[in-house]
C-alpha positions, -999 to +999 in steps of 0.1 A: +248+696-236+273+703-208+306+689-199+309+683-162+342+677-143+343+663-108+374+671-088+382+658-054+415+660-036+417+623-030+410+610-065+417+618-102+391+641-118+362+625-136+343+639-166+307+633-175+281+648-199+248+662-188+221+671-214+203+695-191+200+710-156+180+679-144+209+656-152+233+680-135+212+681-104+212+642-103+250+643-107+254+668-078+232+647-055+251+616-065+284+633-056+270+640-022+259+604-018+293+591-029+309+611-001+284+598+025+271+633+032+235+637+023+221+670+011+206+688+041+191+717+023+174+707-010+163+742-018+199+757-015+213+728-035+189+732-064+196+770-064+234+763-065+229+738-094+208+762-114+233+791-107+262+770-120+242+759-150+233+796-158+269+807-153+281+780-177+256+793-203+265+830-198+302+830-188+313+797-202+320+781-169+301+774-137+315+760-105+298+746-074+310+727-044+297+694-030+315+690+003+351+682-006+343+679-043+344+707-068+320+704-098+328+724-129+301+729-156+310+740-191+289+741-223+297+711-245+291+705-282+258+687-287+269+675-321+299+657-307+276+631-291+255+622-321+263+589-337+285+596-367+284+560-379+246+555-374+228+559-407+198+582-411+172+578-438+189+601-463+223+583-460+208+549-466+189+562-497+221+578-510+240+544-507+254+549-472+256+522-446+224+505-436+235+497-401+257+515-376+294+509-384+304+511-347+319+546-347+294+559-322+306+580-293+282+576-265+278+602-238+296+597-205+267+596-182+266+598-145+245+568-139+243+542-111+275+525-122+294+558-122+280+566-087+292+532-074+326+537-090+329+572-075+319+559-040+344+531-042+372+554-053+365+578-025+363+550+001+396+535-012+413+569-010+400+575+025+412+541+036+447+548+020+448+581+038+444+563+071+473+540+063+453+511+049+450+497+014+419+506-006+421+479-033+426+452-006+401+467+018+426+463+047+428+488+076+463+499+088+462+473+116+453+444+093+485+444+072+508+413+071+522+406+106+557+400+092+563+426+064+535+450+073+524+451+036+489+446+022+475+417+001+485+435-032+520+422-025+531+386-025+541+372+008+560+341-002+589+349+021+569+361+051+570+343+084+535+337+096+528+341+134+523+309+153+487+300+158+474+304+194+468+271+212+432+260+213+416+262+247 
């Protein structure tokens, strides 16, 4: 089990868990996709992923870059992700709970939902860097004509521009 941290200058870091090098490779390709920059050299990318994975095993930390993102790989505790509240056969026979008591701690996986969330966060940060508003989806030139603010703000006191006459 490996703990993986994705750092990008435009967003807060995000952490995920990868059980093996294959999940790590999928995460790296996903980070490339989220930045709208496809992998151009599959062989080099696979070599870089395997090198970071090996460095994590040997040195305790492996780092690789995926465009503007930095991906840090560290060994994790595999026992930390087992369900502590889920009964096994022995615990049930010894009078333990018969059903899971809800104290499970699932792995933080880089799945399709995480890929979409990362892509949206990067797009929103890019839009904000250009003077727009990511949550609203407005470009800099699309802000309120009166106060120049986005749709996140209330515009009760704003004066709307007069409509152009129909021709």
